[in-house]
C-alpha positions as CSV (number, residue, x, y, z in Angstrom):
1,X,0.0,0.0,0.0
2,X,2.8,2.4,0.9
3,X,4.6,1.5,-2.3
4,X,1.5,2.3,-4.4
5,X,1.1,5.6,-2.6
6,X,4.7,6.5,-3.2
7,X,4.4,5.7,-6.9
8,X,1.2,7.8,-7.2
9,X,2.9,10.8,-5.6
10,X,5.8,10.4,-7.9
11,X,3.5,10.3,-10.9
12,X,1.8,13.5,-9.8
13,X,5.1,15.2,-9.3
14,X,6.3,14.1,-12.8
15,X,3.1,15.2,-14.4
16,X,3.5,18.6,-12.8
17,X,7.0,19.0,-13.9
18,X,6.1,18.0,-17.5
19,X,3.3,20.6,-17.5
20,X,5.7,23.3,-16.2
21,X,8.2,22.4,-18.9
22,X,5.7,22.5,-21.6
23,X,4.5,26.0,-20.5
24,X,8.0,27.2,-20.3
25,X,8.8,26.0,-23.8
26,X,5.7,27.8,-25.1
27,X,6.6,31.1,-23.4
28,X,10.3,30.9,-24.2
29,X,9.9,30.2,-27.9
30,X,10.2,33.8,-29.1
31,X,13.1,34.4,-26.8
32,X,14.9,31.3,-27.9
33,X,14.4,32.4,-31.5
34,X,16.1,35.7,-30.8
35,X,19.1,34.0,-29.1
36,X,19.4,31.4,-31.8
37,X,19.5,34.0,-34.6
38,X,23.3,34.3,-34.5
39,X,24.0,30.6,-34.1
40,X,23.6,29.7,-37.8
41,X,26.7,29.4,-40.0
42,X,27.4,32.6,-42.0
43,X,29.4,33.2,-45.2
44,X,32.8,34.8,-44.6
45,X,32.1,37.3,-47.4
46,X,29.1,39.6,-47.8
47,X,26.2,38.6,-50.0
48,X,26.1,41.9,-51.8
49,X,22.5,42.3,-52.8
50,X,19.6,44.5,-53.7
51,X,16.1,43.2,-52.7
52,X,12.5,44.0,-52.0
53,X,9.9,42.7,-49.7
54,X,6.3,43.7,-50.4
55,X,2.6,43.2,-50.0
56,X,-0.1,43.8,-52.5
57,X,-2.9,45.5,-50.5
58,X,-5.5,44.6,-53.2
59,X,-4.9,40.9,-53.1
60,X,-3.0,40.4,-49.9
61,X,-0.2,38.6,-51.7
62,X,3.3,38.7,-50.2
63,X,6.5,38.6,-52.0
64,X,10.3,39.0,-52.0
65,X,12.6,39.5,-55.0
66,X,16.4,39.8,-55.1
67,X,19.4,40.1,-57.5
68,X,23.0,39.6,-56.5
69,X,26.6,38.9,-57.5
70,X,26.4,35.7,-55.5
71,X,25.6,32.2,-56.6
72,X,22.1,30.9,-55.9
73,X,21.1,34.0,-53.9
74,X,17.4,32.9,-53.8
75,X,18.3,29.9,-51.7
76,X,19.4,32.0,-48.7
77,X,18.1,35.6,-49.0
78,X,14.4,35.1,-49.9
79,X,11.8,33.7,-47.5
80,X,8.0,33.9,-47.7
81,X,5.0,32.1,-46.2
82,X,1.3,32.5,-47.2
83,X,-0.7,34.4,-44.5
84,X,2.5,35.1,-42.5
85,X,5.0,37.3,-44.1
86,X,8.2,37.7,-46.2
87,X,11.8,38.2,-45.3
88,X,15.0,39.3,-47.1
89,X,18.2,38.6,-45.2
90,X,21.5,39.8,-46.8
91,X,24.9,41.5,-46.4
92,X,27.0,39.3,-44.0
93,X,24.0,37.0,-44.2
94,X,22.4,35.0,-41.4
95,X,19.8,32.7,-43.1
96,X,18.2,32.0,-39.8
97,X,16.6,35.4,-39.9
98,X,14.4,34.0,-42.6
99,X,13.1,31.0,-40.8
100,X,13.0,32.5,-37.3
101,X,11.4,35.7,-38.6
102,X,8.6,33.7,-40.2
103,X,8.3,31.6,-37.0
104,X,7.9,34.7,-34.9
105,X,5.4,36.3,-37.2
106,X,3.4,33.1,-37.3
107,X,3.0,33.3,-33.5
108,X,1.5,36.8,-33.8
109,X,4.5,39.1,-33.7
110,X,4.5,42.0,-36.1
111,X,7.3,42.2,-38.6
112,X,8.9,45.2,-36.7
113,X,8.7,43.3,-33.4
114,X,10.1,40.1,-35.0
115,X,13.0,41.9,-36.5
116,X,13.7,43.8,-33.3
117,X,13.7,40.5,-31.3
118,X,16.2,38.8,-33.7
119,X,18.5,41.8,-33.8
120,X,18.6,42.0,-30.0
121,X,20.1,38.5,-29.9
122,X,22.6,38.9,-32.7
123,X,26.1,40.2,-31.9
124,X,26.7,40.5,-35.6
125,X,23.8,43.0,-36.1
126,X,26.1,45.7,-37.4
127,X,26.9,43.7,-40.5
128,X,23.4,42.5,-41.2
129,X,20.9,43.9,-43.6
130,X,17.4,42.5,-43.1
131,X,13.8,43.5,-44.1
132,X,10.5,41.9,-43.0
133,X,6.9,42.4,-43.8
134,X,3.9,40.7,-42.3
135,X,0.5,39.7,-43.6
136,X,-1.0,43.0,-42.4
137,X,1.6,45.0,-44.4
138,X,3.6,46.1,-41.3
139,X,7.2,46.4,-42.5
140,X,10.6,47.2,-41.0
141,X,14.2,47.1,-42.3
142,X,17.7,47.2,-40.8
143,X,21.0,48.2,-42.4
144,X,23.9,47.6,-40.0
145,X,26.4,50.4,-39.5
146,X,29.2,48.1,-40.9
147,X,27.5,47.0,-44.1
148,X,29.7,47.7,-47.1
149,X,28.9,51.0,-48.9
150,X,27.0,51.9,-50.7
151,X,24.3,50.5,-48.4
152,X,20.9,51.6,-47.3
153,X,17.2,50.9,-47.3
154,X,13.9,52.7,-47.7
155,X,10.6,51.6,-46.1
156,X,7.4,52.6,-47.8
157,X,3.8,51.7,-47.6
158,X,3.5,47.9,-47.9
159,X,7.2,47.5,-49.0
160,X,10.8,47.9,-48.2
161,X,13.8,48.1,-50.6
162,X,17.4,47.5,-49.4
163,X,20.8,47.2,-50.9
164,X,24.4,46.8,-49.9
165,X,27.8,47.0,-51.8
166,X,26.1,49.0,-54.5
167,X,27.8,51.1,-57.1
168,X,26.2,54.2,-55.7
169,X,23.5,55.5,-53.3
170,X,20.9,56.0,-56.0
171,X,20.0,52.3,-56.2
172,X,17.5,51.9,-53.4
173,X,15.7,55.2,-54.1
174,X,15.3,54.1,-57.7
175,X,13.8,50.8,-56.5
176,X,11.4,52.6,-54.3
177,X,10.2,54.9,-57.1
178,X,9.9,52.1,-59.6
179,X,7.8,50.0,-57.3
180,X,5.5,52.8,-56.4
181,X,4.9,53.8,-60.0
182,X,4.8,50.5,-61.7
183,X,1.5,48.9,-62.9
184,X,0.5,45.3,-62.8
185,X,0.5,42.6,-60.1
186,X,3.0,42.2,-57.3
187,X,5.4,40.1,-59.3
188,X,5.5,42.7,-62.1
189,X,6.0,45.6,-59.7
190,X,8.8,43.8,-57.8
191,X,10.5,43.0,-61.2
192,X,10.3,46.7,-62.0
193,X,12.1,47.5,-58.8
194,X,14.9,45.1,-59.5
195,X,15.3,46.4,-63.0
196,X,15.4,50.0,-61.7
197,X,18.2,49.0,-59.3
198,X,20.3,47.6,-62.1
199,X,19.7,50.6,-64.3
200,X,20.8,52.9,-61.4
201,X,24.2,51.1,-61.2
202,X,23.4,47.9,-59.3
203,X,25.9,45.7,-57.5
204,X,29.4,47.1,-57.8
205,X,30.8,43.7,-58.7
206,X,28.2,42.8,-61.3
207,X,25.4,40.3,-61.4
208,X,25.0,36.5,-61.2
209,X,21.7,35.3,-59.7
210,X,18.2,36.4,-59.0
211,X,15.0,35.1,-57.4
212,X,11.3,36.0,-57.0
213,X,8.7,34.5,-54.7
214,X,5.0,35.5,-54.4
215,X,2.7,33.7,-52.0
216,X,-1.1,33.9,-51.6
217,X,-2.8,36.0,-49.0
218,X,-4.3,33.0,-47.2
219,X,-2.8,29.6,-46.7
220,X,-4.7,26.7,-48.2
221,X,-3.0,24.0,-46.1
222,X,-1.2,23.0,-49.3
223,X,2.1,25.0,-49.3
224,X,2.9,24.1,-52.9
225,X,-0.4,25.6,-54.0
226,X,0.2,28.8,-52.0
227,X,3.2,29.8,-54.1
228,X,1.9,31.9,-57.0
229,X,5.5,32.4,-58.2
230,X,8.6,30.6,-57.0
231,X,11.5,31.2,-59.4
232,X,15.3,31.2,-59.1
233,X,18.1,32.0,-61.5
234,X,21.1,30.5,-59.8
235,X,23.9,31.4,-62.2
236,X,23.4,33.5,-65.4
237,X,25.2,36.3,-67.2
238,X,21.9,38.2,-67.4
239,X,19.8,37.1,-64.4
240,X,17.2,39.8,-64.5
241,X,16.1,39.3,-68.2
242,X,16.1,35.6,-67.6
243,X,14.0,36.1,-64.4
244,X,11.5,38.2,-66.4
245,X,11.3,35.5,-69.1
246,X,10.5,32.9,-66.5
247,X,7.9,35.1,-64.8
248,X,6.2,35.4,-68.1
249,X,6.4,31.6,-68.6
250,X,5.1,31.0,-65.1
251,X,2.3,33.4,-65.6
252,X,1.3,31.5,-68.8
253,X,1.3,28.1,-66.9
254,X,-0.9,29.8,-64.2
255,X,-3.4,30.5,-67.0
256,X,-3.1,26.8,-68.1
257,X,-3.8,25.6,-64.6
258,X,-6.8,27.9,-64.3
259,X,-8.0,26.6,-67.7
260,X,-7.7,23.0,-66.4
261,X,-9.7,23.9,-63.3
262,X,-12.4,25.5,-65.5
263,X,-12.6,22.3,-67.5
264,X,-13.2,20.3,-64.3
265,X,-16.0,22.7,-63.4
266,X,-17.4,22.3,-67.0
267,X,-17.0,26.0,-67.7
268,X,-15.7,25.5,-71.3
269,X,-15.7,29.2,-72.2
270,X,-13.6,30.2,-69.2
271,X,-11.2,27.3,-69.9
272,X,-10.7,28.5,-73.5
273,X,-10.1,32.1,-72.3
274,X,-7.4,30.9,-70.0
275,X,-5.8,28.6,-72.6
276,X,-5.8,31.5,-75.1
277,X,-4.3,33.8,-72.6
278,X,-1.5,31.3,-71.9
279,X,-0.7,30.9,-75.7
280,X,-0.7,34.7,-76.2
281,X,2.0,35.0,-73.6
282,X,4.2,32.3,-75.0
283,X,3.0,31.6,-78.6
284,X,5.9,29.3,-79.5
285,X,5.3,26.9,-76.6
286,X,4.1,23.6,-78.2
287,X,3.0,22.2,-74.9
288,X,0.4,24.8,-74.3
289,X,-0.9,24.7,-77.9
290,X,-1.2,20.9,-77.7
291,X,-3.2,20.7,-74.5
292,X,-5.4,23.5,-75.7
293,X,-6.2,21.3,-78.7
294,X,-6.8,18.2,-76.5
295,X,-9.3,20.3,-74.4
296,X,-11.1,21.4,-77.5
297,X,-11.5,17.7,-78.6
298,X,-13.0,16.8,-75.3
299,X,-15.5,19.7,-75.7
300,X,-16.6,18.2,-79.0
301,X,-14.9,21.0,-80.9
302,X,-12.5,19.0,-83.0
303,X,-12.7,21.2,-86.0
304,X,-11.2,24.0,-83.9
305,X,-8.6,21.7,-82.5
306,X,-7.2,20.4,-85.9
307,X,-5.3,23.6,-86.9
308,X,-3.6,23.5,-83.4
309,X,-2.7,19.9,-83.8
310,X,-1.3,20.6,-87.3
311,X,1.0,23.3,-86.0
312,X,2.3,21.1,-83.2
313,X,2.8,17.9,-85.3
314,X,4.6,19.8,-88.0
315,X,7.0,21.3,-85.5
316,X,7.6,17.9,-83.7
317,X,6.1,14.6,-84.9
318,X,6.6,13.0,-81.5
319,X,3.5,14.8,-80.3
320,X,1.5,12.8,-82.9
321,X,2.9,9.6,-81.4
322,X,2.0,10.8,-77.9
323,X,-1.6,11.4,-79.1
324,X,-2.1,7.7,-79.9
325,X,-1.2,6.8,-76.3
326,X,-3.7,9.1,-74.6
327,X,-6.9,7.0,-74.9
328,X,-5.4,4.3,-72.7
329,X,-5.2,6.9,-69.9
330,X,-8.6,8.3,-70.6
331,X,-7.3,11.7,-71.7
332,X,-8.9,11.2,-75.2
333,X,-11.9,9.1,-76.2
334,X,-11.1,5.6,-77.3
335,X,-12.5,6.3,-80.8
336,X,-10.3,5.1,-83.7
337,X,-12.0,7.4,-86.3
338,X,-11.5,10.4,-84.1
339,X,-7.9,9.5,-83.4
340,X,-7.2,8.9,-87.1
341,X,-8.6,12.3,-87.9
342,X,-6.4,14.0,-85.3
343,X,-3.2,12.2,-86.2
344,X,-3.8,13.0,-89.9
345,X,-3.5,16.7,-89.2
346,X,-0.3,18.1,-90.6
347,X,0.7,14.8,-92.1
348,X,2.7,14.9,-95.4
349,X,0.4,14.0,-98.4
């Protein structure tokens, strides 16, 4: 009896200690994030960079875009999470500002408070350059006193632009003006800011890589679906023109995806509008033309599809071979006469 009583008391004590430990972990999480910010490995050289973090007040989308004379800059500078915020961390870079900044904003901290917390725990704050924006558009930036000149930032409504090791001090003001005056969606306006930076002088050592990320306003629970744009140019002699090309291509595929969704909802006219918009952006893309034609066939509009098939088959006969394999997967009707009619398009007489 005494042994059982002792065991019961021990169990109660252990449960109490576990509860106290759990509460302590919850309350200490933001503080631990601040103290861990300087624990991550850092490059021995500065990631000389210009970047922008921004929010579109009309859609709630969040984004970050960057260009640098540094290999694969997007893998360490740019961070964004739907419904949470976006971070750019650069100069003598500490990548943990990205993860921990998002972690803190996810717990309810504003972007200014999150940045302040991380800077407070970082002995290397004087060589950091960091910008953060949260889902409400609250934004803050920090340029350490020892960042290599020309270095600075400008915080505006729903955005911040920042740069270090630039050719001159005109770079970040040019970015600000370009972003504020550009038309289009968030991706287009951020691209305009990067291009303005390059036109103003850019990185004193040149250019090598670029990246652009845009996330939706509200998370869906499927992180891969929350990324409206997620593009990186890791090594290229002209990273910004290449980034713009890929943004256009990504935009076209977004239209294709919207068209596929419209087909699922049996909204054929909306589907065709989306497919046409995609082809208009990248008219030489055989993939888009081909699947547009497939969709027309499945809408019983084969006559409209045949000229599209003809164009694709003449450019590359392998698409004709692919077509014969689609009925097995249910993508085309298992109808020999229909299939023969399609595959005859563009055939040599």
